LUMSE-398585 format. One record per atom (N, C-alpha, C): x negated, y negated, z negated; residue in three letters. Coordinates in nm, 3 decimals. Example, Ala and Ser with C-alpha at 12.3 -4.5 7.8 and 13.67 -1.06 7.14 Angstrom:
<recs>
x:-1.319, y:0.569, z:-0.780, resn:ALA $
x:-1.230, y:0.450, z:-0.780, resn:ALA $
x:-1.320, y:0.330, z:-0.780, resn:ALA $
x:-1.285, y:0.225, z:-0.708, resn:SER $
x:-1.367, y:0.106, z:-0.714, resn:SER $
x:-1.290, y:-0.003, z:-0.787, resn:SER $
</recs>
This chain:
<recs>
x:0.733, y:-0.378, z:-0.899, resn:UNK $
x:0.626, y:-0.451, z:-0.836, resn:UNK $
x:0.684, y:-0.559, z:-0.746, resn:UNK $
x:0.609, y:-0.664, z:-0.734, resn:UNK $
x:0.651, y:-0.776, z:-0.650, resn:UNK $
x:0.627, y:-0.745, z:-0.503, resn:UNK $
x:0.701, y:-0.812, z:-0.419, resn:UNK $
x:0.683, y:-0.799, z:-0.276, resn:UNK $
x:0.577, y:-0.897, z:-0.230, resn:UNK $
x:0.488, y:-0.851, z:-0.146, resn:UNK $
x:0.385, y:-0.938, z:-0.090, resn:UNK $
x:0.382, y:-0.916, z:0.060, resn:UNK $
x:0.377, y:-1.024, z:0.135, resn:UNK $
x:0.373, y:-1.015, z:0.280, resn:UNK $
x:0.230, y:-1.036, z:0.326, resn:UNK $
x:0.194, y:-0.965, z:0.432, resn:UNK $
x:0.061, y:-0.979, z:0.491, resn:UNK $
x:0.073, y:-0.966, z:0.642, resn:UNK $
x:-0.027, y:-1.016, z:0.711, resn:UNK $
x:-0.028, y:-1.001, z:0.856, resn:UNK $
x:-0.046, y:-0.854, z:0.892, resn:UNK $
x:0.022, y:-0.813, z:0.998, resn:UNK $
x:0.012, y:-0.676, z:1.047, resn:UNK $
x:-0.109, y:-0.668, z:1.140, resn:UNK $
x:-0.200, y:-0.570, z:1.119, resn:UNK $
x:-0.314, y:-0.555, z:1.209, resn:UNK $
x:-0.268, y:-0.532, z:1.353, resn:UNK $
x:-0.348, y:-0.572, z:1.453, resn:UNK $
x:-0.307, y:-0.558, z:1.593, resn:UNK $
x:-0.265, y:-0.417, z:1.632, resn:UNK $
x:-0.336, y:-0.314, z:1.583, resn:UNK $
x:-0.300, y:-0.177, z:1.618, resn:UNK $
x:-0.161, y:-0.142, z:1.566, resn:UNK $
x:-0.132, y:-0.184, z:1.443, resn:UNK $
x:0.000, y:-0.157, z:1.385, resn:UNK $
x:0.107, y:-0.237, z:1.457, resn:UNK $
x:0.075, y:-0.360, z:1.497, resn:UNK $
x:0.172, y:-0.443, z:1.569, resn:UNK $
x:0.208, y:-0.377, z:1.702, resn:UNK $
x:0.110, y:-0.321, z:1.771, resn:UNK $
x:0.137, y:-0.250, z:1.897, resn:UNK $
x:0.229, y:-0.131, z:1.873, resn:UNK $
x:0.202, y:-0.055, z:1.767, resn:UNK $
x:0.285, y:0.061, z:1.734, resn:UNK $
x:0.428, y:0.017, z:1.703, resn:UNK $
x:0.442, y:-0.088, z:1.623, resn:UNK $
x:0.575, y:-0.137, z:1.586, resn:UNK $
x:0.652, y:-0.189, z:1.706, resn:UNK $
x:0.583, y:-0.256, z:1.797, resn:UNK $
x:0.649, y:-0.308, z:1.917, resn:UNK $
x:0.703, y:-0.194, z:2.003, resn:UNK $
x:0.630, y:-0.084, z:2.008, resn:UNK $
x:0.673, y:0.031, z:2.087, resn:UNK $
x:0.777, y:0.116, z:2.014, resn:UNK $
x:0.787, y:0.098, z:1.883, resn:UNK $
x:0.879, y:0.178, z:1.800, resn:UNK $
x:0.955, y:0.083, z:1.708, resn:UNK $
x:1.056, y:0.013, z:1.759, resn:UNK $
x:1.125, y:-0.089, z:1.679, resn:UNK $
x:1.194, y:-0.032, z:1.555, resn:UNK $
x:1.219, y:-0.122, z:1.461, resn:UNK $
x:1.285, y:-0.084, z:1.336, resn:UNK $
x:1.188, y:-0.097, z:1.220, resn:UNK $
x:1.240, y:-0.087, z:1.102, resn:UNK $
x:1.157, y:-0.095, z:0.983, resn:UNK $
x:1.096, y:0.041, z:0.957, resn:UNK $
x:0.969, y:0.043, z:0.931, resn:UNK $
x:0.896, y:0.166, z:0.901, resn:UNK $
x:0.831, y:0.151, z:0.764, resn:UNK $
x:0.818, y:0.260, z:0.691, resn:UNK $
x:0.756, y:0.255, z:0.559, resn:UNK $
x:0.664, y:0.373, z:0.538, resn:UNK $
x:0.551, y:0.347, z:0.474, resn:UNK $
x:0.456, y:0.449, z:0.435, resn:UNK $
x:0.455, y:0.453, z:0.283, resn:UNK $
x:0.474, y:0.571, z:0.227, resn:UNK $
x:0.474, y:0.590, z:0.081, resn:UNK $
x:0.333, y:0.631, z:0.038, resn:UNK $
x:0.280, y:0.559, z:-0.060, resn:UNK $
x:0.144, y:0.585, z:-0.108, resn:UNK $
x:0.144, y:0.615, z:-0.257, resn:UNK $
x:0.041, y:0.685, z:-0.300, resn:UNK $
x:0.013, y:0.706, z:-0.441, resn:UNK $
x:-0.125, y:0.646, z:-0.465, resn:UNK $
x:-0.134, y:0.552, z:-0.559, resn:UNK $
x:-0.257, y:0.478, z:-0.585, resn:UNK $
x:-0.313, y:0.511, z:-0.722, resn:UNK $
x:-0.444, y:0.525, z:-0.729, resn:UNK $
x:-0.512, y:0.533, z:-0.857, resn:UNK $
x:-0.568, y:0.394, z:-0.884, resn:UNK $
x:-0.516, y:0.329, z:-0.988, resn:UNK $
x:-0.553, y:0.191, z:-1.020, resn:UNK $
x:-0.644, y:0.192, z:-1.142, resn:UNK $
x:-0.758, y:0.126, z:-1.129, resn:UNK $
x:-0.859, y:0.124, z:-1.235, resn:UNK $
x:-0.816, y:0.035, z:-1.351, resn:UNK $
x:-0.888, y:0.043, z:-1.463, resn:UNK $
x:-0.860, y:-0.047, z:-1.575, resn:UNK $
x:-0.883, y:-0.195, z:-1.541, resn:UNK $
x:-0.950, y:-0.222, z:-1.430, resn:UNK $
x:-0.971, y:-0.360, z:-1.384, resn:UNK $
x:-0.865, y:-0.404, z:-1.284, resn:UNK $
x:-0.771, y:-0.314, z:-1.248, resn:UNK $
x:-0.665, y:-0.348, z:-1.154, resn:UNK $
x:-0.703, y:-0.327, z:-1.009, resn:UNK $
x:-0.813, y:-0.257, z:-0.984, resn:UNK $
x:-0.862, y:-0.231, z:-0.849, resn:UNK $
x:-0.816, y:-0.092, z:-0.805, resn:UNK $
x:-0.772, y:-0.080, z:-0.681, resn:UNK $
x:-0.730, y:0.050, z:-0.627, resn:UNK $
x:-0.854, y:0.134, z:-0.599, resn:UNK $
x:-0.862, y:0.250, z:-0.664, resn:UNK $
x:-0.977, y:0.339, z:-0.648, resn:UNK $
x:-0.953, y:0.449, z:-0.547, resn:UNK $
x:-0.829, y:0.498, z:-0.541, resn:UNK $
x:-0.795, y:0.607, z:-0.448, resn:UNK $
x:-0.657, y:0.584, z:-0.391, resn:UNK $
x:-0.638, y:0.630, z:-0.269, resn:UNK $
x:-0.508, y:0.620, z:-0.202, resn:UNK $
x:-0.473, y:0.756, z:-0.145, resn:UNK $
x:-0.355, y:0.805, z:-0.178, resn:UNK $
x:-0.302, y:0.928, z:-0.119, resn:UNK $
x:-0.175, y:0.892, z:-0.044, resn:UNK $
x:-0.162, y:0.944, z:0.077, resn:UNK $
x:-0.042, y:0.919, z:0.156, resn:UNK $
x:0.061, y:1.026, z:0.123, resn:UNK $
x:0.177, y:0.983, z:0.073, resn:UNK $
x:0.284, y:1.076, z:0.038, resn:UNK $
x:0.382, y:1.095, z:0.152, resn:UNK $
x:0.408, y:0.988, z:0.226, resn:UNK $
x:0.503, y:0.991, z:0.339, resn:UNK $
x:0.437, y:0.913, z:0.453, resn:UNK $
x:0.403, y:0.985, z:0.559, resn:UNK $
x:0.324, y:0.929, z:0.667, resn:UNK $
x:0.409, y:0.878, z:0.783, resn:UNK $
x:0.361, y:0.771, z:0.847, resn:UNK $
x:0.415, y:0.724, z:0.974, resn:UNK $
x:0.293, y:0.709, z:1.065, resn:UNK $
x:0.275, y:0.804, z:1.159, resn:UNK $
x:0.159, y:0.796, z:1.248, resn:UNK $
x:0.151, y:0.658, z:1.313, resn:UNK $
x:0.033, y:0.602, z:1.317, resn:UNK $
x:0.014, y:0.470, z:1.373, resn:UNK $
x:0.017, y:0.360, z:1.269, resn:UNK $
x:0.068, y:0.390, z:1.149, resn:UNK $
x:0.075, y:0.288, z:1.043, resn:UNK $
x:-0.001, y:0.327, z:0.917, resn:UNK $
x:-0.041, y:0.452, z:0.906, resn:UNK $
x:-0.107, y:0.499, z:0.784, resn:UNK $
x:-0.233, y:0.420, z:0.750, resn:UNK $
x:-0.318, y:0.396, z:0.850, resn:UNK $
x:-0.443, y:0.324, z:0.823, resn:UNK $
x:-0.415, y:0.182, z:0.775, resn:UNK $
x:-0.319, y:0.115, z:0.837, resn:UNK $
x:-0.285, y:-0.022, z:0.796, resn:UNK $
x:-0.230, y:-0.023, z:0.653, resn:UNK $
x:-0.149, y:0.077, z:0.618, resn:UNK $
x:-0.095, y:0.086, z:0.482, resn:UNK $
x:-0.207, y:0.109, z:0.382, resn:UNK $
x:-0.299, y:0.199, z:0.416, resn:UNK $
x:-0.413, y:0.228, z:0.328, resn:UNK $
x:-0.497, y:0.102, z:0.307, resn:UNK $
x:-0.527, y:0.029, z:0.413, resn:UNK $
x:-0.607, y:-0.093, z:0.403, resn:UNK $
x:-0.536, y:-0.199, z:0.317, resn:UNK $
x:-0.405, y:-0.212, z:0.334, resn:UNK $
x:-0.329, y:-0.308, z:0.254, resn:UNK $
x:-0.337, y:-0.271, z:0.106, resn:UNK $
x:-0.325, y:-0.143, z:0.075, resn:UNK $
x:-0.331, y:-0.098, z:-0.064, resn:UNK $
x:-0.469, y:-0.123, z:-0.124, resn:UNK $
x:-0.574, y:-0.095, z:-0.048, resn:UNK $
x:-0.709, y:-0.114, z:-0.099, resn:UNK $
x:-0.742, y:-0.261, z:-0.121, resn:UNK $
x:-0.677, y:-0.350, z:-0.047, resn:UNK $
x:-0.700, y:-0.494, z:-0.062, resn:UNK $
x:-0.621, y:-0.554, z:-0.178, resn:UNK $
x:-0.520, y:-0.483, z:-0.226, resn:UNK $
x:-0.434, y:-0.534, z:-0.333, resn:UNK $
x:-0.505, y:-0.529, z:-0.469, resn:UNK $
x:-0.465, y:-0.619, z:-0.557, resn:UNK $
x:-0.511, y:-0.618, z:-0.695, resn:UNK $
x:-0.388, y:-0.617, z:-0.785, resn:UNK $
x:-0.397, y:-0.544, z:-0.896, resn:UNK $
x:-0.284, y:-0.524, z:-0.985, resn:UNK $
x:-0.320, y:-0.564, z:-1.127, resn:UNK $
x:-0.218, y:-0.595, z:-1.205, resn:UNK $
x:-0.238, y:-0.615, z:-1.348, resn:UNK $
x:-0.259, y:-0.476, z:-1.407, resn:UNK $
x:-0.368, y:-0.453, z:-1.478, resn:UNK $
x:-0.395, y:-0.319, z:-1.530, resn:UNK $
x:-0.287, y:-0.271, z:-1.627, resn:UNK $
x:-0.262, y:-0.142, z:-1.623, resn:UNK $
x:-0.175, y:-0.079, z:-1.722, resn:UNK $
x:-0.251, y:-0.076, z:-1.854, resn:UNK $
x:-0.179, y:-0.069, z:-1.965, resn:UNK $
x:-0.248, y:-0.062, z:-2.093, resn:UNK $
x:-0.183, y:0.044, z:-2.181, resn:UNK $
x:-0.264, y:0.097, z:-2.270, resn:UNK $
x:-0.219, y:0.194, z:-2.369, resn:UNK $
x:-0.291, y:0.161, z:-2.498, resn:UNK $
x:-0.215, y:0.142, z:-2.604, resn:UNK $
x:-0.267, y:0.103, z:-2.734, resn:UNK $
x:-0.354, y:-0.023, z:-2.723, resn:UNK $
x:-0.308, y:-0.115, z:-2.638, resn:UNK $
x:-0.376, y:-0.243, z:-2.625, resn:UNK $
x:-0.500, y:-0.245, z:-2.539, resn:UNK $
x:-0.533, y:-0.133, z:-2.476, resn:UNK $
x:-0.653, y:-0.126, z:-2.391, resn:UNK $
x:-0.613, y:-0.096, z:-2.247, resn:UNK $
x:-0.682, y:-0.158, z:-2.150, resn:UNK $
x:-0.653, y:-0.127, z:-2.009, resn:UNK $
x:-0.691, y:0.018, z:-1.979, resn:UNK $
x:-0.607, y:0.085, z:-1.899, resn:UNK $
x:-0.631, y:0.226, z:-1.865, resn:UNK $
x:-0.613, y:0.248, z:-1.716, resn:UNK $
x:-0.672, y:0.356, z:-1.668, resn:UNK $
x:-0.655, y:0.401, z:-1.530, resn:UNK $
x:-0.518, y:0.467, z:-1.520, resn:UNK $
x:-0.449, y:0.443, z:-1.407, resn:UNK $
x:-0.313, y:0.496, z:-1.393, resn:UNK $
x:-0.283, y:0.524, z:-1.245, resn:UNK $
x:-0.201, y:0.626, z:-1.220, resn:UNK $
x:-0.147, y:0.652, z:-1.086, resn:UNK $
x:-0.016, y:0.576, z:-1.073, resn:UNK $
x:0.005, y:0.513, z:-0.957, resn:UNK $
x:0.128, y:0.439, z:-0.932, resn:UNK $
x:0.170, y:0.460, z:-0.787, resn:UNK $
x:0.300, y:0.460, z:-0.762, resn:UNK $
x:0.348, y:0.473, z:-0.625, resn:UNK $
x:0.370, y:0.334, z:-0.565, resn:UNK $
x:0.353, y:0.327, z:-0.433, resn:UNK $
x:0.370, y:0.201, z:-0.361, resn:UNK $
x:0.430, y:0.232, z:-0.224, resn:UNK $
x:0.532, y:0.157, z:-0.186, resn:UNK $
x:0.590, y:0.167, z:-0.053, resn:UNK $
x:0.544, y:0.046, z:0.028, resn:UNK $
x:0.477, y:0.071, z:0.141, resn:UNK $
x:0.435, y:-0.036, z:0.229, resn:UNK $
x:0.530, y:-0.035, z:0.348, resn:UNK $
x:0.605, y:-0.145, z:0.362, resn:UNK $
x:0.704, y:-0.156, z:0.471, resn:UNK $
x:0.649, y:-0.244, z:0.582, resn:UNK $
x:0.671, y:-0.200, z:0.705, resn:UNK $
x:0.625, y:-0.273, z:0.822, resn:UNK $
x:0.746, y:-0.312, z:0.906, resn:UNK $
x:0.742, y:-0.434, z:0.960, resn:UNK $
x:0.841, y:-0.476, z:1.056, resn:UNK $
x:0.786, y:-0.595, z:1.133, resn:UNK $
x:0.836, y:-0.613, z:1.252, resn:UNK $
x:0.800, y:-0.727, z:1.335, resn:UNK $
x:0.915, y:-0.824, z:1.334, resn:UNK $
x:0.881, y:-0.951, z:1.337, resn:UNK $
x:0.983, y:-1.054, z:1.349, resn:UNK $
x:1.055, y:-1.087, z:1.227, resn:UNK $
</recs>
């Protein structure tokens, strides 16, 4: 998957400022045949960043997976990394 940068929500920015370093939340996404995220499961949590990671995942759009030439629903893992500066 490609890397995409987004603005960090104010709550997450406050958490990151108080806890320096790179932080990552591991997610499991259910992606629809239209490329829309239908469900998000948190596999590896970072308190204070989980909600921002979930929101970022729900806002993302993906190229649908296909099987036998047809778009299909699929589970995929995603790592959302947070850092300031």
